[in-house]
C-alpha positions in Angstrom: 70.5 -38.9 48.2 68.8 -42.3 48.9 71.5 -44.1 47.1 74.2 -42.4 49.2 72.3 -43.3 52.4 72.2 -47.0 51.4 75.9 -46.9 50.6 76.7 -45.2 53.9 74.7 -47.5 56.0 76.1 -50.6 54.4 79.7 -49.4 55.1 78.8 -48.2 58.6 77.5 -51.7 59.5 81.1 -52.9 59.5 82.1 -50.2 61.9 79.0 -50.9 64.1 79.8 -54.6 64.5 83.5 -53.9 65.1 82.7 -51.3 67.8 80.2 -53.4 69.6 82.6 -56.3 69.8 85.0 -54.1 71.7 82.4 -52.8 74.1 82.8 -52.5 77.9 80.5 -51.4 80.7 81.4 -48.6 83.0 80.3 -45.3 84.7 77.4 -43.5 83.1 77.7 -40.1 81.6 75.1 -37.7 80.3 74.8 -37.4 76.5 76.8 -38.9 73.7 80.5 -38.0 73.8 81.8 -36.1 70.8 84.6 -37.4 68.5 86.9 -34.6 67.3 88.0 -34.8 63.7 91.4 -33.9 62.2 91.9 -30.2 61.3 90.3 -29.5 57.9 88.1 -32.7 57.8 84.5 -32.3 56.7 81.7 -34.3 58.3 78.0 -35.1 57.7 75.5 -37.1 59.6 74.7 -40.6 58.6 72.5 -41.2 61.6 72.0 -38.9 64.6 69.5 -41.2 66.3 70.0 -44.9 65.4 69.4 -48.2 67.1 71.4 -51.2 65.8 70.3 -54.5 67.2 69.2 -52.7 70.4 72.3 -50.5 70.8 71.7 -46.7 70.5 74.3 -45.1 68.1 75.3 -41.9 66.3 77.3 -42.1 63.1 79.0 -39.4 61.0 80.8 -39.7 57.7 84.0 -37.7 57.2 86.3 -36.8 54.3 89.8 -35.3 54.6 92.7 -34.4 52.3 95.0 -36.2 54.8 96.0 -39.8 54.0 94.8 -42.9 55.9 98.0 -43.1 57.9 97.7 -39.5 59.1 94.1 -40.1 60.2 95.1 -43.3 62.1 98.0 -41.4 63.7 95.6 -38.7 64.8 93.3 -41.1 66.7 95.9 -43.5 67.8 97.9 -40.8 69.7 94.7 -39.5 71.4 93.0 -42.8 72.2 95.7 -45.5 72.8 97.3 -45.7 76.2 101.1 -45.3 76.2 102.9 -48.4 75.1 99.9 -49.7 73.2 100.8 -51.7 70.0 99.4 -50.5 66.7 98.1 -54.1 66.3 94.9 -52.7 68.0 94.1 -51.2 64.5 92.0 -53.8 62.7 91.9 -54.3 58.9 88.6 -55.1 57.2 89.2 -55.2 53.5 90.2 -51.7 52.4 89.2 -50.3 55.8 91.2 -49.7 58.9 89.2 -49.6 62.2 90.2 -48.3 65.6 87.9 -48.4 68.7 88.2 -46.9 72.2 85.9 -47.7 75.2 84.9 -44.6 77.2 82.7 -45.5 80.2 79.5 -47.0 78.9 80.3 -45.8 75.4 82.5 -47.2 72.5 84.0 -44.6 70.2 85.1 -45.9 66.7 86.8 -44.6 63.6 86.8 -46.5 60.3 88.9 -45.1 57.4 90.0 -45.9 53.9 91.8 -44.2 51.0 89.8 -41.9 48.7 90.6 -40.1 45.5 91.8 -37.0 47.3 92.9 -38.2 50.7 90.8 -40.4 52.9 87.2 -41.0 53.9 85.5 -42.9 56.7 83.0 -43.0 59.6 82.9 -42.0 63.2 80.5 -43.8 65.5 79.6 -43.6 69.2 77.7 -46.7 70.7 75.9 -46.4 74.0 76.2 -49.9 75.4 74.9 -48.7 78.8 71.5 -48.1 77.2 71.3 -51.3 75.1 67.9 -52.8 75.4 66.1 -56.0 74.4 65.5 -56.0 70.7 63.4 -58.3 68.6 65.1 -60.9 66.5 67.0 -59.1 63.6 64.9 -59.4 60.5 61.7 -60.1 62.4 58.6 -59.5 60.2 60.5 -59.2 57.0 60.2 -62.0 54.4 63.4 -64.1 54.1 64.4 -66.7 51.7 65.5 -70.0 53.2 69.0 -69.8 54.6 69.2 -66.0 54.6 71.6 -64.5 57.1 70.6 -61.2 58.6 73.7 -59.1 58.7 72.1 -56.0 60.2 68.8 -54.5 61.3 68.9 -50.9 62.3 66.4 -48.2 63.2 67.0 -44.5 62.8 65.4 -41.1 62.1 66.0 -39.7 58.6 65.2 -36.0 58.5 62.6 -36.5 61.2 61.1 -39.6 59.7 61.5 -43.1 61.1 63.7 -45.4 59.1 64.6 -49.1 59.2 67.4 -50.6 57.2 68.0 -54.4 56.9 71.0 -56.0 55.3 70.6 -59.6 54.3 72.7 -62.3 52.5 71.8 -65.6 51.0 73.1 -68.1 48.4 70.3 -67.6 45.9 70.8 -65.7 42.6 70.1 -62.0 42.3 67.1 -62.7 40.0 65.7 -65.3 42.3 65.8 -62.8 45.2 64.2 -60.2 43.1 61.3 -62.5 42.0 60.8 -63.6 45.6 60.5 -60.1 47.0 58.2 -58.9 44.2 55.9 -61.8 45.0 56.1 -61.6 48.8 55.8 -57.8 49.0 52.9 -57.8 46.6 51.1 -60.4 48.7 51.7 -58.2 51.8 50.1 -55.2 50.3 53.1 -53.3 48.9 52.7 -51.6 45.5 55.6 -51.0 43.1 56.0 -47.3 42.3 58.0 -48.1 39.2 59.2 -50.9 37.0 62.5 -51.4 38.9 66.0 -50.9 37.4 68.3 -53.8 36.6 72.0 -53.5 35.9 74.5 -56.3 35.4 74.9 -56.9 39.1 72.0 -55.2 40.9 68.2 -54.7 41.0 66.7 -51.5 42.5 63.0 -51.4 43.1 60.7 -48.9 44.9 57.6 -49.9 46.8 55.0 -48.2 48.9 52.4 -49.3 51.4 50.2 -46.6 52.9 52.7 -44.0 54.2 55.8 -46.2 54.2 58.3 -46.2 51.4 60.6 -49.1 50.7 63.7 -49.1 48.6 64.9 -52.6 47.8 68.4 -53.1 46.5 69.4 -56.6 45.4 73.1 -57.0 44.6 75.1 -59.9 43.2 77.9 -60.8 45.6 80.7 -63.4 45.5 79.0 -66.7 46.0 75.5 -65.2 46.6 73.4 -62.1 46.9 73.2 -59.1 49.2 69.8 -57.5 49.9 69.4 -54.1 51.4 65.9 -52.9 52.3 65.4 -49.3 53.5 62.0 -48.5 54.9 61.0 -44.9 55.7 57.8 -43.8 57.4 56.2 -43.7 60.9 55.0 -47.3 60.7 58.2 -48.7 59.1 59.2 -50.7 62.2 55.8 -52.3 62.8 55.8 -54.7 59.8 
């Protein structure tokens, strides 16, 4: 379950940034608007109550037996004004992204091909309630030159959660050694030996009531670090 959450949040980050880039202010409405799904699609929550860099959001994952083109057609015909070019659909690697402003909100769909049809994410961003947010990555140890790709807060089954996604040019093993030293000095205790594969380290830590799952992955030309903290004090590093 934890591994799926890490995976979902990493992918959802692409959708989040794409949606916010297309945002627009407008009249206020009460509550988050709902995004309908194609007939037969199944959904599950990734985050019902999430704040990404100060912007409140809700994100659902969906799967369908329809292909990617059918999903895009479903949303394009409902969201795009007559005469709109399909060039509004953006490609990000294997993903296709379509966004629609609706008052103070931005509705987004991100979809890619799956083994039996298609899968993706639906997100609603409330730009009207965006609030000042501390600098992304604040309080978390960072290697020199690290880029903070995302810093999100949410509630995971009633518990506060904070997820950071980082990138730097150091090796996977150098990052792993850095975080073991830095987290240990900050009072975190390893709850296991950590697991190393050819291209990733996964290590679990705990400090008082807060749990931390640290994933360090080798990426082209550098390393991606995903830190998932869960607990009431996870945001007050």
